[in-house]
N, C-alpha and C positions, 0 to 999 in steps of 0.2 A: 254717201254716194257711189262707194267702191262697187265693182261688178257690173255697173250700168254701162250699156252701149252708147256711142257718141250720139247715134240718133235718138235714143232714150234722153240723154242728158239735154240735148237740144229741145225736146219736147217739154222738158220740166221747165226750162228756160223761158220757153213760150208761155207757159202757164203763170210762171212769175211775172211777166211783164203785160198780161192781161188786165183790164179793169173791169169790175163786175158791175152789172147795172144796178141802180139805186134802190128801185123798188122790185126787184126780181131775185130769185135764189141764184140764177145764173142764166145765161142765153142757152139754148138748145145745141149749140156748137160746141161751147165750153163744157157741157155736160157729157155729151160724147167723146170729146177729146179727153176728158179726166177719166171717164170709165174705160175707155179702150187702152191707155196707157196703165192704169191700175191693174187690168185684167192681164196685159203682156207681162207686166213686171211680177204679177202673183203676190202684190204687196198693197196694203192699203195706203191710198195718199191723202194727204191733207193739205189745205190753204187756210192760212190765218190771213182774214180780210178785215181791213179797217172800215170806217163808217163811210168814206168816199169811195169804196169799193177797190182800193188798191191792195194788192197780195203783198203783205209783209214777210211772210215765210212760206216756204214750200217744205212739207214734211214727207218723208218716205218711211213708213213703217214695216212691220212684219205682215204675214197673211191675215193674222186675227186681231192685231192692235196697232196702236201707233202711239209714239211716245212724243209729248210736247215738250219742247225744251224750256229750261228757265225764263219766264219772261220779265220784263221790266215792271217795275212797280210804280210808274210814274203817274198812274190814275188810281193808286190805292186809297182805299177809305171806304166807309160805311155807305156812302151815298154814290159811289161812282163804281161803273163796270169797267171792264178791261179796255173797251174802246175797240175790241176784235172779236170776230166770230170765226168758228171753226167750221169749214166744209170738209168732209171727208168722205172717202169712199168705203163701203162694206162689200166684201167679196162673197158674203151670204145673204139669203134673203131677210135676216132679222134686221130689224130697225137699230134704233139707239139702244146701246148696252148700259149696264149699270156703271161700267168704268167711264163711259161717255158722260153720264149724268154726274158722276162725281169730278170729272175735270170740269164740267160747267161750273159746278158748286165751289170747288177749291179755287180756280183761277178767275172766278167771276167774269167769264165770258159774255159777252152781249148775247150769243146764241151759239147752239152747236147743231150741226146738220149732218145726217148720215145720208149718203146717196148710195142705193143697193146696186149692183153690178151684177148680171147673170153670166153664165159661163162663156157667153159668146162675145162679152166685152161691151154690151149694151146696157144703159142705164134703165133702171126698172121703176123706183120710187124713191121719194126722199122723206124724211123725218126730221123735225126740228123740236128744240126745246129751249126755254128761256127761263131765267129766276123769276120769282115772285117778290113783290114788297113784302109781303106777309106770307107765311106758310099757310097752306089750305090743306087741311085733313092730313097734317103732319108732313106734307112735301113742300119743299122751299121752290119748287120749280114747276113750271107748266109743260107738259109732255104732249105736243100736237099728234093728231092722228096721221098716219102714213098718207102720202099724197102722190098721185101719179107723177112721173118724172116730167112730163108735158106741162103740168099746172106750175107755171114758174113765179106767180105773183107772190110776193112777200117783201115787205119792207123792213128788214130787220134794223137798219139804222133808226128809223123813227120809233119802233118798239123799243129799243134800247134807251132812246132819250126819254120816252114816256116813262120807263121804269126808273131811270135815275130821278126824274122830277118826283115820283111818287116815293121812292126811297129818301129823298131829301125832306119830304113833309113828314114821313114817320119818323126819321131821326130827329127832325125839329120838334116834334111832338114828345118825343123821349127826352130831350134835352131841356124841354120845358118841366117836365115832370122831374127830373133829376139831373143837375149839371154834372154830377161827379161822373168819371168813367165808369163803364158797366164791364162786370168781370163775371165770367162763368167758373164755377169751381168744379174741379176735378178730383175724384179719389180713385186710384187703381192700385188695389193690394189683395194679398191673400187673407188679409184679416177678416173676421166676420162683418156683415153689412152694418150691424148695429153699431160696432165700433168706428167703422168707417163714417157713418152719419155723424157720430159725436166728435170725430175729428174735423169733419167738414163744418160742425157748428163753430168749433174753435177758429178754423180757417176764415170763417165768414166775420167773427169778430176781429181779427186780424185785418181784414180786408176794410171793414168799417173803420178801424183805426187808421189805415193808410189813406182813407178819403176815398175809398170805391164803393159803387153800388152793385150788390149781388145780384146778377141778372138770372141766375138759375145754378144748377147743379147736377152733377152726373157722377153715379157710383157704379163701379165695376170691380166685382171681386174675382180674381183671376188665380190660378194655381201657380202661374210663375209670370212674371212681369215681362212684355217683350222688350229685350234690350235695344231694339232700334228706335222704336216709336212709343214705347210704353204701352200704347193701345194697338189693337188689331185695325186692320184697314177698315173694316165695316164699322168698328166704334168710333174711329176718327171721322167717318163721314157722319155718323150720328151725331157726333159731338158739335160739328161745323153745322147741322141742322139746328141743334139746340141754341148755338150761338146766334145764329140768324134770327130765330124767334125771338130770342132775348135781347137783340140788338148789343150784344157784348163786343166791347172793342178789345178785350184781351181773355187768355185762358190762364187760370191760376190752378196749378197742380199741388195738392197735397203731398207732402215729402219732397225730396230732392231729386231733380233731374239730372241725369248723367250728361255731359257735355254733348255726347252723341244724340240723344234723345231731344235735347233741347234746339240743336241745330236742324234736325230732321224735321221736327215739328213746325219751326219757323219756316223752313222750306216749303212746307205744305200749304200751311195757311197764312192768310194775310194779317191775321191777328197778332198782337203782341203775345208772347208766351212767357210765363213767370212760374217760378216754383216757390215753395213755402219760404226757402231760405232767402230768395231775393225779397220776398213780401217783408220778412223780418228786418231784413237790411235795410230796405226802404223805410219802414217805420222807425228805425234807430237813426237814420240820416234826417228824418223829419224832426225828431225830438232832442236830438243832440245840441245842446246849448254852450257849454263850456269848450274851451280849446281842447282839453283832453279828450272830452266826448266825441269832438268831431274828428280828431285824429284816430281815435279807436275805430269809430265807425268807417271812415276812410280805409284804413289797415284792412279792416273785415271784407270790405267791398273789393279791394283788390286781390286779396287772397282767394275770394270766390271767383273773380274774373280771370284771373291769370290762366287756369288750366282750359278755360272755355274760349281763347282766342284761337279763331281757325282762320287762316287766310281764304278770302273769297274771290278776290278780283286780282286776276293774272296782271293786268295792265298796272297794278300798283305794287307788283310783286318785287321788283328790283328798284332800291333807291342808291343812292351813295355809290354806284359804280362809275365807269368811264374815265374822263380826265380828271386827274387829282384824287382818284379812287380806284385804283386798278384792281383788278380781280373781280371776282363774280358779285362782289357788293354785299349788302345787308338787305334781307328781305323786310318788308313792311311789317310782318308778322314778328320777326327777329327784334326789329326796332321797338314794336309796342311793348314785347315782353321784357326788353332791356330797360325800358322807361318805368314800366310797372315795378322791376326789381329795384332800380334806383330810387323811386318814390318811397317804396316799403322800407328800405333802409333808412331813408331820411326820417319817415315816421318814427321808426323804432328808436332812433336816436332821440327824437324829441320826447316820447314815451319814457325812455329810460331816465331823462332829466325829471320828468315829472314823477316817476316812482322814487326818485332820490328825494324829492322835495317832500313826498308822503311819509317817506321813511324818517325824515327828521321830525315831521310832525308827530309820528307815532312815538319817535324816541322821547320827545319832550312830554308827551301824555304819560310815558311810562316812567320817567323821572319824576313827574308829579304824583305818581301813585293813582292815576284814574284807571279804573278798569273799564273795559270796553264790552258793549253788547251790541251785536250786529242783528239787523233784521233780514232774514232771508225768507224766500217763499216763492210760489208761483205768480206769474204776473198778475195784477188786478185782484191779489187777495186782501189788500187793505193795508200795506206796510207803512205807506206814507202818510194815510189817515191816522193810523196808531201812533206814528211818530208825532204828529202834529198836536194830537190829543195829549199824549203824556208830557211833551215839552212845551205846550202851548205856543206851537210854532205855525208857520203858513206855508210850509213847504206845499208844492203843486201835487195836488191829489186829484186824479180825475177817474172817472168809471170807465177807462180804456186801458187796453193792454200796453205795456211798457210806456207808461206815463212818465216813469223815473229812470233816467240812464245814469246820470251822474251821481256819485256817492255824496250824501248829505249827512253831516255829523252835527248833533246838538248834544249839550249837557243837561242831563237829569239831576235836580237836587232832591235831595231828601230831607226830612225835619231836622235831622241830627247834624246838619251843615256838612253832609257827606254828598258827594256827587259821583256820577259815572258818565261815559259817553256812549251815546245812542247813535248807532249808525245805520243810515238806510241805503240800500243797494239796489242794483238793477234786478227785476224779476227774472225768475228762470221761466222755462216752458218745456214740454216734452221735446226730446230730440233737439235739443238747443244746438244751432249749427256750430259746428266746431270752430269756425272762422271767428265767431263772435267770442267764444270762451277763450280763445287763444289772444285775439286782439284786446279784450277787457281785462287781460290779467292784471295790469296796473291797477285797474279799479278794484278788483276783487281781492287784491292783497288785503284789503281791509279786513276781509273774512278771516286771513291767517292769522291776523294781530288780534283779533276777538278772543276775550276769555270766555264768552258765552254766545252761542248763536240762538235767536229766537225765530223758530219756524213758524210763519204766520201762514195758516191754512183759511181757505175760503169753506167755512163749515156749511154753508147754504149751497155750495155747487154740487151738481149731481155727480160730478166726477172727481169728488174729495179725494178719495182714496188713490186713485190713479195719479193726481196731481201731487199728493203727498210722495208718493213713490218716485216721481219723476225728479222732484226737488233733492230727495235722498241719493237717488242714483247720481244726479249731478255734482253733489257734495263729494261723494266717494270718488268720482272721476278727478275732482280737484284735490283729491288726497286731505280733505278736510274732516274724515271720519273721526278724528281724534279729538275735536273740539266739542266741548260738552253743548248740548243743544235742548231746549225745551219747545215742545209743540204747543201753539197757541191756535185755538179753533175761533178764528174771528167769526163776525157776523151772526154771532150766536143768538142774538135777538130776533134773527129772521126764522129761526126754527121753531116748529111745534113742540109741544111736550114729549109726543112719542118719538119724534126724530132725535131730541136731546137724549132721551134715556138710551137709545140705541147707539149713538155715538160715544156716550160715556162709557158704555160695556165694551164697545170696538177699541176705544183709545183711553184706557184708564189713566194714562200718565198725562194726558193733554189738558191744558188749562183753557176752559172755555171764558171768550172775553168779547166785547163789542167794542170797537174803537169808536162808534158813532154815539152810542147810548151810555157808555162808560160802564157797562155791566162787566163785572170780573176783573176790573183795572185795579183796585185796592188790593186784591189777592196777587195779581201781577207784579205790582209794585213791592209788596212783602216779600214775594219770591225772589226778586231782583236784589233787595236789600240784604236778604238773608245769604244768597249765593255769591254775591259778588263783593258787597262791603263788610260783611262778617263771615268769611269763608271758613273760619275755624269752628263756626257753630253750624255751619250748612250741612244739610244731608248729603249723601252721595246722590249727584243728579243723573238720572237714567238716561241713556241715550235714545234719541227717537227711533224705534223700531219702524222701518217703513211697512205699512200693511200691505197684505197680498191684494192687487186689484182684482 
């Protein structure tokens, strides 16, 4: 309000104290007063009006635009509108702009109305728009025709209530069809579109494992990712339209969002915003059973959350000051970060104890002369099923990503009264979040103690070579390249003869097996016995060479 004259401030104050009629846009007197003051200031003026006609905010913009402040989310939800309509002036003959319509969309306003003002400061016409419960011809809003300023009849409150009733019916129908939360999947990357689509297929599988229903997807190939919003403003609007059409509760981005991108997106949209790392962490949290697994997941979540803490509420900014706590005090943000650091320290101490216990177990095995083979591979490649088949166990094996989190060891006996330890470990995935790798270090130490790594790959997966490469890259990052490994092409029974021949040529050192049908398992047992129980007679085991994706 700086630079305004006292008379102008008084006029704005009168506008704030006015009550607008229930079944009209405004009274003629209100329209004239708003238009005259807007022209005198040379700026757009706006009024946020509730359903009882009371002015909640008076906004003073620039000549060609107006900025709406951050609004309360008290009425947020897929079936609710904001409970406010925006009436604002335009100093040009044009009606509602695209920016106005985006404000309507993102803020879920009851309605938005633009009142055109001529150079003499007289009202000319008004135009209104409101949201629709279902998008019509790709548009999620209804844009009304311009009306003469003297035609004041319009019951925006009744229209908004009718819209909410219809939105509730649409949402209820969607909940009957699927109770799971609905998510829109988004990929923004310089990668080729085909690769982005494949990555979204994997993200959809992750969403399904997390208990989400995929409501739609958006792919945008860009030369450079927008550092502020990841998407351009126009694409963000398009994304909101798709979310409305698919009744999506949340937006899930492939890849990891920077803290700034995450917060900026959350400020724009009313929907929950997640990235791929958060989704994987959520899956791990759902599947963790043992104390070690739960601690490792919590540590990973805290490591992810810590850099994304941003102070939002100045009213809560200072705690611990005043009497008994002289000085500026400690901010809420600092308190949260300190608590996270303290909790992480306690978890690391507990994991160190568990690491020592596992170390004792491994030492006991070593004294007994038991060799260890560890199953590694991409998530859902069939490692747990293979463990069950070889050892006649009943370890949980589901057709879902990350069904196994906690390491499982079983003894595998051979006819000559010899045995070895077979260990099942958490599956890998492309771009495995660094928070998970570091948090699960106590679990992954099983791999460091292994005499042989059995790299289990899904031979029937269309991205087989990329998955093999992702696992090999992760093993190299963990400095496990020195451990001998044998590549197993699981689910061999699902391949036709031409595909088998092609893979045999591409991966000549791999051993084809089927954990379900048992095909190839005798050859696998023979290889294990030769290499681990009779190493003096074993051939040199070639390292798995990651194929070029």
